[in-house]
C-alpha positions as CSV (number, residue, x, y, z in Angstrom):
1,M,-103.7,117.2,-187.6
2,S,-103.4,113.7,-185.4
3,E,-103.4,114.3,-181.5
4,S,-100.6,112.4,-181.5
5,N,-98.2,115.0,-182.8
6,P,-95.2,115.2,-181.5
7,H,-95.4,118.9,-180.8
8,V,-99.2,119.2,-179.3
9,Q,-98.0,115.8,-177.5
10,F,-95.2,118.5,-176.0
11,I,-96.7,121.3,-175.5
12,W,-99.8,119.6,-174.2
13,G,-97.2,118.5,-171.4
14,I,-95.9,121.6,-171.0
15,A,-99.6,122.1,-169.2
16,E,-98.8,120.2,-166.1
17,L,-96.6,122.8,-165.0
18,L,-99.8,124.3,-164.0
19,R,-101.5,122.1,-161.8
20,G,-102.5,123.4,-158.6
21,D,-101.7,127.0,-159.0
22,Y,-104.6,126.6,-162.1
23,K,-107.4,124.6,-162.8
24,Q,-108.1,123.0,-166.0
25,S,-110.2,124.7,-167.3
26,E,-107.5,127.6,-167.0
27,Y,-104.6,126.0,-168.9
28,G,-105.4,127.7,-172.0
29,R,-105.3,130.9,-171.3
30,V,-101.4,130.0,-170.5
31,I,-100.4,127.9,-172.9
32,L,-101.8,128.8,-175.7
33,P,-100.4,132.8,-175.5
34,F,-97.2,131.5,-175.1
35,T,-97.0,129.3,-178.2
36,V,-98.2,131.6,-180.2
37,L,-95.2,133.2,-178.9
38,R,-92.7,130.7,-179.3
39,R,-93.9,130.8,-182.8
40,L,-93.2,134.1,-183.7
41,D,-90.3,134.4,-181.9
42,L,-88.9,131.5,-184.0
43,V,-90.8,133.5,-187.6
44,L,-89.0,136.6,-186.9
45,A,-84.9,135.1,-185.8
46,P,-83.7,135.3,-188.6
47,T,-84.3,138.9,-190.0
48,K,-84.3,140.4,-186.3
49,Q,-80.7,141.7,-187.5
50,A,-82.1,143.4,-190.1
51,V,-85.0,144.7,-188.2
52,L,-83.0,145.8,-185.6
53,E,-80.9,147.7,-188.2
54,E,-84.3,149.7,-190.2
55,A,-85.3,150.1,-186.6
56,A,-82.2,152.5,-186.0
57,R,-82.0,153.9,-189.7
58,L,-86.4,154.5,-189.4
59,A,-85.6,156.6,-185.6
60,S,-85.0,160.3,-186.6
61,L,-87.6,159.9,-189.4
62,E,-91.1,160.5,-189.6
63,L,-92.5,158.4,-191.1
64,E,-94.7,155.6,-191.0
65,T,-92.4,152.8,-189.9
66,D,-94.4,149.6,-189.1
67,R,-94.8,149.0,-193.1
68,L,-90.9,149.6,-193.1
69,L,-90.0,147.6,-190.7
70,R,-92.6,144.7,-191.7
71,E,-90.8,144.5,-195.3
72,A,-87.6,144.1,-193.1
73,A,-89.0,141.4,-191.2
74,G,-90.4,139.8,-194.9
75,Q,-93.6,139.7,-193.0
76,K,-96.8,140.8,-194.0
77,H,-98.4,141.2,-190.7
78,F,-96.4,141.7,-187.9
79,C,-92.2,142.5,-186.1
80,N,-90.4,142.9,-183.6
81,T,-88.4,145.9,-182.6
82,S,-87.2,145.2,-179.1
83,K,-83.5,143.9,-179.1
84,L,-84.8,140.9,-176.7
85,D,-85.6,137.3,-177.9
86,L,-86.6,134.6,-175.5
87,E,-83.7,132.9,-175.8
88,Q,-81.9,136.3,-174.1
89,I,-85.1,136.5,-171.4
90,A,-84.4,132.8,-170.2
91,G,-80.9,132.7,-170.8
92,D,-80.7,136.1,-167.9
93,G,-82.8,134.5,-165.4
94,K,-83.0,137.8,-163.5
95,N,-86.2,139.8,-164.2
96,V,-88.4,137.5,-166.4
97,A,-91.3,138.7,-166.1
98,D,-90.3,142.7,-166.7
99,K,-88.0,141.6,-169.8
100,L,-90.8,139.4,-171.4
101,R,-93.3,142.3,-171.1
102,V,-90.7,144.3,-172.9
103,Y,-90.7,141.6,-175.7
104,I,-94.0,142.1,-176.2
105,E,-94.4,145.5,-176.4
106,G,-91.8,145.5,-179.7
107,F,-94.2,143.9,-181.3
108,S,-96.7,145.3,-183.5
109,P,-100.0,146.6,-182.4
110,I,-101.7,143.8,-184.4
111,V,-99.9,141.2,-182.6
112,R,-100.0,143.5,-179.5
113,E,-103.8,143.5,-179.6
114,I,-104.0,139.7,-179.4
115,F,-101.8,139.4,-176.5
116,D,-104.0,142.4,-174.5
117,A,-107.1,140.4,-175.4
118,F,-105.6,137.0,-173.7
119,S,-104.9,139.4,-170.6
120,F,-101.6,137.3,-170.6
121,D,-100.2,140.4,-168.4
122,Q,-102.3,139.0,-165.7
123,Q,-100.7,135.7,-166.6
124,I,-97.3,136.6,-166.2
125,T,-98.0,138.5,-162.9
126,R,-99.7,134.7,-161.8
127,L,-96.9,133.1,-163.2
128,E,-94.4,135.2,-161.5
129,K,-95.8,134.8,-158.2
130,A,-96.0,130.9,-158.4
131,D,-93.0,131.0,-159.3
132,L,-93.4,129.2,-162.6
133,L,-92.5,131.6,-164.9
134,P,-88.9,130.6,-166.2
135,L,-89.7,127.3,-165.9
136,V,-93.1,128.0,-168.3
137,L,-90.2,129.3,-170.4
138,A,-87.8,127.5,-170.3
139,E,-90.1,124.3,-171.6
140,F,-91.7,126.5,-175.0
141,L,-87.8,127.0,-175.2
142,E,-87.8,123.0,-176.5
143,A,-90.7,123.4,-178.4
144,D,-89.0,123.1,-182.1
145,L,-91.8,125.4,-183.6
146,D,-89.6,126.8,-186.3
147,P,-90.7,127.7,-189.7
148,K,-87.9,126.0,-191.6
149,R,-89.4,122.2,-190.0
150,V,-93.1,124.0,-189.1
151,T,-95.4,124.9,-191.7
152,N,-98.0,127.7,-191.6
153,A,-100.9,125.2,-192.4
154,Q,-99.1,122.8,-190.0
155,M,-98.2,125.3,-187.2
156,G,-102.3,126.3,-187.0
157,D,-103.6,122.6,-187.4
158,M,-101.4,122.1,-184.4
159,F,-102.9,125.6,-183.1
160,E,-106.4,124.2,-183.3
161,E,-105.8,120.8,-181.7
162,L,-104.7,122.5,-178.7
163,I,-108.0,124.5,-178.6
164,R,-109.8,122.2,-179.2
165,R,-108.0,119.9,-176.0
166,F,-108.2,122.9,-173.7
167,S,-111.8,123.6,-174.5
168,E,-112.9,119.6,-173.6
169,I,-111.9,120.5,-170.3
170,S,-113.6,123.5,-170.6
171,N,-117.6,123.0,-170.2
172,E,-118.5,126.6,-170.5
173,T,-115.6,127.5,-173.3
174,A,-116.6,123.9,-175.4
175,G,-120.2,124.8,-175.6
176,E,-119.8,128.6,-176.4
177,H,-116.6,128.6,-178.8
178,F,-116.1,124.9,-180.1
179,T,-118.1,123.0,-182.4
180,P,-117.3,119.5,-182.7
181,R,-114.3,119.3,-185.1
182,E,-116.7,116.6,-187.5
183,V,-119.3,118.7,-187.8
184,V,-117.3,121.7,-189.1
185,R,-116.0,119.4,-191.5
186,L,-119.0,118.6,-192.8
187,C,-120.3,122.0,-192.7
188,A,-117.0,122.5,-195.1
189,E,-118.0,119.8,-197.4
190,L,-121.6,120.7,-198.5
191,V,-120.5,124.4,-198.8
192,L,-117.7,123.5,-200.7
193,S,-119.5,120.3,-203.0
194,G,-121.1,123.3,-205.0
195,D,-117.6,124.7,-206.2
196,A,-115.6,122.4,-207.9
197,E,-113.4,125.6,-208.8
198,A,-111.9,126.1,-205.5
199,T,-111.1,121.8,-205.0
200,S,-109.5,121.4,-208.5
201,N,-108.2,125.3,-210.2
202,A,-104.5,125.9,-210.0
203,G,-104.3,129.8,-208.1
204,V,-108.3,130.5,-208.1
205,M,-109.2,132.6,-204.4
206,R,-111.7,132.1,-202.1
207,K,-112.7,135.0,-199.5
208,V,-114.2,132.6,-196.4
209,Y,-116.2,134.9,-193.5
210,D,-118.1,133.5,-190.2
211,P,-119.8,136.3,-188.1
212,A,-119.5,134.0,-185.8
213,C,-115.9,132.4,-185.6
214,G,-115.1,131.7,-182.0
215,T,-112.1,130.2,-182.4
216,G,-112.0,129.4,-186.2
217,G,-112.7,126.7,-186.2
218,M,-115.1,126.9,-189.7
219,L,-112.7,129.1,-191.1
220,S,-109.5,126.5,-190.7
221,A,-111.2,123.8,-191.5
222,T,-112.5,125.1,-195.1
223,E,-109.3,126.5,-195.5
224,E,-108.1,122.7,-194.6
225,L,-110.2,121.1,-196.6
226,V,-109.6,123.4,-199.6
227,R,-105.6,122.6,-199.6
228,E,-106.5,118.9,-199.1
229,R,-107.6,119.4,-202.6
230,N,-106.3,122.3,-204.1
231,S,-102.4,123.0,-202.5
232,A,-102.0,126.1,-205.4
233,A,-106.1,128.0,-203.8
234,D,-105.5,131.1,-202.6
235,L,-107.8,131.3,-199.8
236,Y,-108.9,134.5,-197.6
237,L,-110.3,134.1,-193.9
238,Y,-112.2,136.4,-192.5
239,G,-114.8,136.5,-189.0
240,Q,-116.3,138.8,-185.9
241,E,-116.5,137.4,-182.2
242,L,-117.4,139.5,-179.5
243,N,-115.3,137.3,-176.8
244,P,-112.2,138.8,-176.1
245,E,-110.7,135.6,-175.0
246,T,-112.1,133.7,-177.9
247,W,-111.3,137.0,-180.7
248,A,-107.9,136.8,-179.2
249,I,-107.8,132.9,-180.3
250,C,-108.3,133.0,-183.3
251,R,-106.4,136.0,-183.7
252,S,-103.6,134.2,-182.1
253,E,-104.7,130.8,-185.3
254,M,-105.0,133.1,-188.2
255,L,-101.6,134.9,-187.6
256,L,-100.0,131.3,-187.0
257,R,-101.8,130.3,-190.7
258,G,-99.9,133.0,-192.3
259,Q,-103.7,134.7,-192.8
260,D,-104.3,138.5,-192.5
261,P,-105.4,138.9,-188.3
262,S,-107.2,142.1,-189.0
263,N,-109.5,140.6,-190.9
264,I,-110.4,138.6,-187.6
265,H,-112.8,141.6,-186.0
266,P,-114.2,142.0,-182.6
267,H,-117.3,142.7,-180.8
268,S,-120.9,141.9,-181.8
269,T,-121.3,141.4,-185.5
270,L,-124.9,141.8,-184.8
271,S,-124.9,145.6,-183.5
272,S,-121.3,146.8,-185.4
273,D,-120.9,144.9,-189.0
274,G,-117.4,144.5,-189.0
275,L,-116.9,143.9,-192.7
276,K,-119.9,145.8,-193.7
277,G,-120.0,145.7,-197.6
278,E,-117.8,143.0,-198.1
279,V,-119.1,140.2,-200.4
280,F,-117.4,136.2,-199.7
281,D,-117.4,133.4,-201.6
282,L,-117.6,130.7,-198.7
283,M,-120.0,131.3,-195.3
284,L,-119.9,128.9,-192.5
285,A,-121.1,129.7,-188.7
286,N,-122.5,128.1,-186.3
287,P,-124.2,130.8,-183.9
288,P,-124.7,130.4,-180.2
289,F,-128.7,128.4,-180.0
290,G,-131.0,130.3,-178.2
291,V,-129.1,133.5,-176.9
292,D,-130.9,136.5,-175.7
293,W,-129.4,139.3,-178.2
294,S,-131.7,142.3,-175.9
295,K,-128.0,144.1,-175.6
296,D,-128.1,144.4,-179.8
297,Y,-131.6,144.9,-180.4
298,E,-131.8,148.9,-179.6
299,K,-128.9,149.0,-182.9
300,V,-130.4,146.2,-184.5
301,I,-133.5,148.9,-184.8
302,E,-131.8,151.4,-186.2
303,Q,-130.0,149.9,-189.1
304,R,-133.1,148.4,-189.9
305,E,-134.9,151.6,-190.1
306,S,-132.2,153.7,-191.4
307,E,-131.1,151.1,-194.1
308,G,-134.1,149.6,-195.2
309,E,-134.1,146.9,-197.8
310,S,-130.5,147.1,-198.2
311,G,-129.9,146.1,-194.8
312,R,-129.3,143.5,-193.1
313,F,-132.5,142.8,-191.1
314,H,-134.8,144.6,-193.5
315,A,-136.9,140.5,-193.8
316,G,-137.9,140.1,-189.8
317,L,-136.8,140.2,-186.3
318,P,-136.5,136.7,-184.8
319,P,-137.8,136.6,-180.5
320,K,-134.9,138.7,-178.1
321,K,-134.6,135.3,-177.4
322,D,-133.0,133.7,-180.2
323,G,-131.1,135.5,-182.2
324,A,-129.7,132.6,-184.4
325,L,-131.4,133.9,-187.8
326,L,-130.3,137.3,-187.6
327,F,-126.8,135.8,-188.3
328,L,-127.9,134.0,-191.0
329,Q,-129.4,137.4,-192.4
330,T,-126.1,138.7,-192.4
331,M,-124.8,135.8,-194.5
332,L,-127.6,136.5,-197.1
333,A,-126.4,140.1,-197.4
334,K,-122.8,139.5,-198.2
335,Q,-123.8,137.0,-201.1
336,K,-121.4,137.9,-204.0
337,P,-123.5,138.4,-207.1
338,V,-124.6,135.5,-209.1
339,E,-123.0,136.7,-212.3
340,E,-119.2,137.1,-210.1
341,G,-119.9,133.2,-208.8
342,G,-122.1,134.2,-206.4
343,S,-122.0,132.6,-202.6
344,R,-122.3,129.1,-200.9
345,I,-123.3,129.2,-197.0
346,A,-123.6,126.4,-194.3
347,I,-124.5,127.3,-191.0
348,V,-125.6,125.2,-187.8
349,F,-129.0,125.8,-186.3
350,N,-130.7,124.4,-183.4
351,G,-134.8,123.7,-184.6
352,S,-136.2,127.0,-184.1
353,P,-135.4,129.1,-187.2
354,M,-137.1,125.9,-189.1
355,F,-140.7,126.2,-187.9
356,G,-141.0,128.6,-184.8
357,G,-143.1,131.8,-185.2
358,A,-146.1,131.4,-186.6
359,A,-147.2,132.6,-190.1
360,G,-146.5,136.7,-190.5
361,S,-143.9,136.4,-187.3
362,G,-140.3,137.3,-187.7
363,P,-138.7,134.2,-188.1
364,S,-141.5,133.2,-191.0
365,E,-141.0,136.4,-192.4
366,I,-137.4,135.4,-192.5
367,R,-137.9,131.8,-194.0
368,R,-140.6,133.2,-196.6
369,W,-137.8,135.9,-197.7
370,I,-135.2,132.8,-198.0
371,L,-137.4,130.8,-199.8
372,E,-138.9,133.2,-202.6
373,N,-135.3,134.0,-203.0
374,D,-134.3,130.2,-203.4
375,W,-131.7,130.5,-202.0
376,L,-132.2,127.2,-199.4
377,E,-130.6,124.5,-201.0
378,A,-130.9,122.0,-198.4
379,V,-131.2,120.9,-195.3
380,V,-129.6,117.9,-192.7
381,A,-130.6,116.9,-189.1
382,L,-128.0,115.5,-187.2
383,P,-127.7,113.0,-184.6
384,E,-128.9,114.4,-181.2
385,Q,-126.2,114.9,-178.9
386,L,-123.2,115.7,-181.4
387,F,-122.2,118.8,-178.7
388,Y,-120.3,119.9,-175.6
389,N,-122.6,121.7,-173.8
390,T,-126.8,120.2,-175.1
391,A,-128.2,117.1,-176.4
392,I,-131.0,118.6,-178.8
393,A,-132.0,118.2,-182.3
394,T,-129.5,120.2,-184.2
395,Y,-129.5,120.9,-188.0
396,V,-127.4,122.5,-191.4
397,W,-128.5,124.0,-193.4
398,V,-127.3,125.1,-196.6
399,L,-128.3,128.5,-198.8
400,T,-126.7,129.8,-202.3
401,N,-127.8,132.3,-204.8
402,D,-126.6,130.3,-207.6
403,K,-128.1,127.3,-207.5
404,R,-128.1,124.2,-209.6
405,P,-130.5,123.8,-212.8
406,E,-132.2,120.4,-211.0
407,R,-132.1,122.6,-208.0
408,R,-134.0,125.7,-208.5
409,D,-137.2,126.0,-206.9
410,K,-136.5,122.4,-204.6
411,V,-135.4,121.9,-201.8
412,Q,-133.6,119.2,-200.3
413,L,-134.3,117.4,-196.7
414,I,-131.6,114.6,-195.7
415,D,-132.3,113.0,-192.2
416,A,-129.4,111.7,-190.9
417,R,-130.7,111.5,-187.4
418,D,-129.5,108.3,-187.1
419,L,-125.8,108.1,-188.3
420,W,-124.1,108.1,-186.1
421,E,-121.2,106.2,-183.6
422,P,-120.4,106.6,-179.8
423,M,-118.0,108.4,-178.2
424,P,-115.2,106.4,-176.5
425,K,-115.4,108.9,-173.6
426,S,-118.5,111.2,-173.3
427,R,-117.7,114.8,-173.3
428,G,-120.3,117.6,-171.5
429,D,-123.4,116.9,-173.2
430,K,-121.5,114.9,-176.3
431,R,-122.2,111.2,-176.6
432,R,-122.1,111.3,-180.2
433,R,-119.9,111.4,-183.0
434,L,-120.0,111.8,-186.9
435,G,-117.6,109.3,-188.1
436,P,-116.0,108.9,-191.8
437,S,-118.1,107.1,-193.5
438,H,-121.5,109.2,-191.8
439,I,-120.0,112.2,-193.5
440,K,-119.8,110.6,-197.1
441,E,-123.2,109.4,-196.4
442,V,-124.4,112.7,-196.3
443,L,-122.5,113.7,-198.9
444,D,-123.4,111.4,-201.4
445,L,-127.4,111.6,-200.3
446,Y,-126.9,115.7,-201.1
447,E,-125.3,115.0,-204.4
448,A,-127.3,111.8,-205.6
449,L,-130.8,114.8,-205.2
450,G,-133.3,111.8,-205.0
451,D,-135.8,110.5,-203.1
452,G,-136.0,107.9,-200.8
453,E,-136.4,107.0,-197.0
454,R,-133.4,109.3,-196.1
455,S,-134.0,112.4,-198.5
456,K,-136.9,114.3,-199.9
457,I,-137.2,116.7,-202.7
458,C,-139.6,119.1,-201.7
459,D,-140.7,121.6,-203.8
460,T,-140.2,125.6,-201.8
461,Q,-143.9,126.5,-202.5
462,E,-144.1,122.7,-200.1
463,L,-142.9,125.2,-197.5
464,M,-144.9,127.8,-197.7
465,F,-148.6,128.0,-196.8
466,R,-151.5,130.0,-196.3
467,R,-153.3,130.9,-192.6
468,I,-156.3,130.9,-193.1
469,T,-159.1,132.2,-190.5
470,V,-162.0,130.1,-190.7
471,E,-165.2,131.1,-189.4
472,R,-168.6,129.6,-188.5
473,P,-172.4,131.8,-187.5
474,L,-173.2,132.3,-184.1
475,R,-175.9,131.3,-183.0
476,L,-177.6,132.2,-180.1
477,R,-180.4,131.0,-177.7
478,Y,-181.7,133.8,-175.1
479,E,-182.1,132.8,-171.6
480,I,-183.0,134.7,-168.5
481,D,-182.2,132.4,-165.2
482,E,-180.6,132.6,-161.9
483,A,-176.9,131.9,-164.3
484,A,-178.0,134.4,-166.4
485,I,-178.3,137.1,-163.5
486,E,-174.3,135.9,-161.6
487,R,-172.7,136.4,-165.1
488,L,-174.4,139.9,-164.8
489,R,-173.2,140.4,-161.5
490,A,-169.4,139.2,-162.7
491,A,-169.6,141.3,-165.5
492,K,-167.6,144.4,-165.0
493,T,-169.6,147.3,-166.5
494,F,-172.0,146.2,-164.3
495,E,-169.6,146.4,-161.2
496,G,-168.3,149.6,-163.0
497,L,-171.8,150.8,-161.4
498,I,-170.7,151.2,-157.8
499,R,-166.9,152.0,-158.7
500,P,-165.5,155.2,-157.4
501,R,-164.5,158.1,-160.0
502,S,-163.0,160.6,-159.0
503,N,-164.4,163.2,-161.3
504,V,-167.9,163.7,-159.0
505,K,-168.9,166.2,-157.1
506,D,-170.4,163.8,-154.8
507,P,-169.1,160.2,-154.4
508,K,-171.9,158.9,-151.6
509,Q,-174.9,160.1,-153.9
510,A,-173.2,158.3,-156.9
511,L,-172.3,155.2,-154.7
512,E,-175.8,155.2,-153.7
513,R,-177.1,155.7,-157.3
514,G,-175.3,152.5,-158.5
515,E,-176.7,150.6,-156.2
516,A,-180.0,151.2,-156.5
517,T,-179.3,150.3,-160.2
518,Q,-177.5,147.2,-159.8
519,A,-181.0,145.7,-158.1
520,A,-183.6,147.6,-159.9
521,L,-182.0,146.1,-162.9
522,V,-181.2,142.5,-161.4
523,E,-184.7,142.8,-159.8
524,S,-186.1,143.0,-163.9
525,L,-184.2,140.4,-164.8
526,R,-185.7,138.2,-161.8
527,A,-189.1,138.6,-162.9
528,L,-188.5,137.4,-166.2
529,V,-186.5,134.1,-165.0
530,G,-187.9,131.0,-167.0
531,F,-187.9,133.2,-170.4
532,S,-186.0,130.9,-173.6
533,S,-186.1,132.2,-176.4
534,R,-185.0,131.7,-179.9
535,D,-186.3,134.8,-181.1
536,R,-183.8,137.4,-180.9
537,G,-187.1,140.0,-181.2
538,E,-188.8,138.4,-178.5
539,A,-185.9,138.3,-176.3
540,E,-184.8,142.1,-177.4
541,S,-188.6,143.3,-176.1
542,K,-188.1,141.5,-172.9
543,L,-184.5,143.5,-172.2
544,E,-186.2,146.2,-173.3
545,D,-188.4,145.8,-170.1
546,A,-185.9,145.1,-167.9
547,L,-183.6,147.6,-168.8
548,G,-187.0,150.2,-168.2
549,S,-185.6,150.2,-164.5
550,V,-182.5,151.8,-165.7
551,E,-181.8,155.3,-166.3
552,R,-180.4,156.1,-169.6
553,P,-178.6,152.5,-170.2
554,S,-175.2,152.5,-171.4
555,A,-174.5,151.4,-174.2
556,A,-171.5,149.2,-172.8
557,L,-174.1,148.0,-169.7
558,R,-176.9,146.7,-172.6
559,R,-174.0,144.5,-174.4
560,A,-172.8,143.0,-170.7
561,L,-177.1,142.4,-170.2
562,W,-177.1,140.3,-174.0
563,D,-174.0,138.6,-173.0
564,A,-175.4,137.4,-170.1
565,V,-179.0,136.0,-171.4
566,S,-176.8,135.1,-174.3
567,V,-176.3,131.2,-174.6
568,R,-174.6,129.0,-177.4
569,D,-177.0,127.5,-179.2
570,P,-176.0,124.7,-182.6
571,D,-180.0,124.6,-183.5
572,A,-181.1,128.4,-183.3
573,P,-181.2,130.7,-185.9
574,V,-177.9,132.8,-187.2
575,V,-177.2,136.0,-185.4
576,L,-177.1,139.5,-188.0
577,D,-175.9,141.9,-187.2
578,D,-177.4,146.0,-188.3
579,H,-176.4,145.2,-192.4
580,G,-177.6,141.8,-192.4
581,N,-174.2,140.2,-192.2
582,Q,-173.5,137.1,-189.6
583,I,-171.8,137.8,-187.4
584,A,-168.9,135.3,-186.9
585,D,-168.7,133.1,-183.6
586,P,-165.0,134.0,-181.8
587,E,-165.3,129.9,-180.2
588,L,-165.4,128.5,-183.4
589,R,-162.9,130.4,-184.5
590,D,-160.5,128.1,-186.3
591,H,-157.0,128.4,-188.8
592,E,-156.2,126.7,-191.2
593,H,-152.5,125.8,-192.8
594,V,-153.4,125.4,-196.4
595,L,-149.9,124.5,-199.2
596,L,-149.7,127.1,-201.6
597,T,-149.4,124.3,-203.8
598,E,-153.2,124.6,-203.1
599,T,-156.4,126.8,-203.9
600,V,-158.1,127.8,-200.7
601,E,-161.9,127.0,-202.1
602,D,-160.0,123.2,-202.4
603,Y,-158.8,122.8,-199.3
604,M,-162.2,123.9,-197.7
605,A,-164.0,121.4,-199.9
606,R,-162.4,118.7,-199.2
607,E,-161.4,119.2,-194.7
608,V,-163.6,122.1,-193.5
609,L,-167.7,122.1,-195.4
610,P,-168.2,118.7,-194.8
611,F,-167.9,118.5,-191.2
612,A,-169.4,122.1,-191.0
613,T,-171.3,123.2,-193.9
614,D,-172.1,127.1,-192.6
615,A,-168.1,127.9,-192.3
616,W,-166.6,130.5,-194.6
617,V,-163.3,132.5,-194.9
618,D,-162.1,135.6,-193.5
619,E,-160.4,136.6,-196.5
620,S,-159.2,139.8,-194.5
621,R,-156.8,137.5,-192.2
622,E,-154.8,135.6,-193.9
623,K,-151.2,135.3,-193.9
624,I,-148.6,133.6,-195.9
625,G,-146.1,131.2,-193.6
626,T,-143.6,129.2,-193.5
627,E,-142.1,126.2,-192.2
628,I,-139.6,123.2,-192.7
629,P,-141.3,120.3,-191.3
630,L,-138.3,117.9,-191.9
631,T,-139.3,115.4,-188.3
632,R,-142.4,115.3,-190.2
633,L,-142.0,114.4,-193.4
634,F,-139.3,111.6,-192.4
635,Y,-141.9,110.4,-190.0
636,R,-141.7,106.7,-189.6
637,Y,-145.1,104.6,-187.5
638,R,-143.8,102.3,-185.3
639,A,-146.3,100.0,-183.7
640,P,-146.8,99.7,-179.9
641,R,-145.7,97.2,-178.0
642,P,-148.2,94.7,-177.3
643,L,-150.0,94.7,-174.1
644,E,-149.1,91.4,-172.5
645,E,-145.0,92.9,-172.9
646,I,-145.8,95.9,-171.0
647,D,-148.1,94.3,-168.2
648,T,-144.9,91.8,-167.8
649,E,-142.3,94.4,-167.4
650,I,-144.8,96.2,-165.3
651,Q,-145.0,93.1,-162.5
652,D,-141.2,92.6,-162.9
653,L,-140.3,96.4,-161.5
654,E,-142.8,96.0,-159.2
655,A,-141.4,92.9,-157.6
656,E,-137.7,94.5,-158.0
657,I,-139.5,97.5,-156.3
658,E,-140.8,95.1,-153.3
659,E,-137.6,93.0,-153.1
660,L,-135.3,96.6,-152.6
661,T,-138.0,97.5,-149.7
662,R,-138.1,94.5,-148.0
663,E,-133.4,94.8,-148.3
664,V,-134.2,98.8,-146.7
665,T,-136.9,97.4,-144.0
666,A,-135.1,95.1,-142.9
């Protein structure tokens, strides 16, 4: 809905009454619930007398009256049994606050829950103390939100526009709960691009879900987009939201759109899935970036252990500092079976879910699970500075369990990082936006499914790799010098010879014995200073001579002595264990990523053995890893500027600094 919509403009103007008594960021706490109240009042007006009569008839009957009263009101989800209405409350002019509370108490429980979550009772008290309540109510009575002239869809769009405006003047709200409109539109377009029936078939039914729904923008945008192209479509919107006030806003919007507000569930989706067992046709989300999920950790672990592979989180767990991938797993767990039409998903991420975590880690295993099931269809890299509370790079993932034949076993990567236009006015960190032409270009690239400057098609196996451990043999020279003696002195085992122990009968005697052992060993080694050999047998003989002065030397002390005299030498023979096997040198250990499309043998022959002929792979350490290296695949080399140009720029800056310094010191 256009920002110039007269209803939006009028209601936005009411907020001016709050100036001085409320901060700008608090305006929405008053204006949004009053907008809901005014709309519901007008919706119920034609049937109010019928509801009151039915309420009187049912008063003495032990029946579930709310359902019958809703039928009398002609509404699926709510009614009001109060004899008051907003016109009466304002017209009387006395006890406005008390009467307003009585009126709100007359609503169905599902509506009262919304006003409770808005903390509207507190706002009534605050407005009353500021002598603003009659003024605000009177202004809202001038807002013509009658359903005869404003449809549910128009009302929903208008409410969403108010949410957006209030979000933009509150950095906190914008950052946590509001996704830029054009990003929402892109996600909805991408989800619907593979669902032609939703936008063409009359009477088609679709269930839409957002596990981190905020104020409901993703849900509303999807409904709006479908109805633009197919007004006969039947959409049901579902979601869950943690923040109580935001949950109330979302429920309000669903109510105003004619949706069932009870489909929007409260509390954390991760620890308490309000829609467990449900499946959906279309799913969209912008889960919070980098938000710690420690509060949900115990519940998530409990679910993972009790539900196993049938649960949401069996594929893996991300680090506690970022739970975004848990939301995606929740969505994937709610896919419809392919034989029933399958599901389509769009989710907004930062870079971490794409390549965070080493092979075998939780994030890598989650990506592996997705790729092995061939669910990931496309990833779109968005411009930076699109969001209100962060300027970081963001990405839209598109997933489905029902890929078209030409997309099977493939992932499309789209680079839209430079498709943007500047904002007329910056909003927090948001300095850029996607214009309609940019969204169209992304959709055209997606539909074309081709390789080019902005689009790459990868086989799923190209995004998976083996993390192999490449070993090199240990080669040592044995050298006894003052440096070796100092290394021995610094060894924990050597220091432990004089460390007090609680289990000895005579600590003083034990200390003296330890000091004597230390001194004897050092003296024996000092007598061998100058010895150097690559022959382990010869070195062993010398060290046994040195250990002869030690009473019952421990295995740990022997290791410390060997470590002290051992020096790495690339020309020395390979050190073997007791079974004649080469011992690997941990300092030369390396890890390599080998794509699944290539054999380890071919990779080693090309990349490793020409430079390290004695290298080998420790197969026991092999792990499968996954990453989506979008930025690397779209890397474009840019030649550095000529040195002469840089020198000139530096000289100009130095001259400017000197001039500024003179002005300050003059």
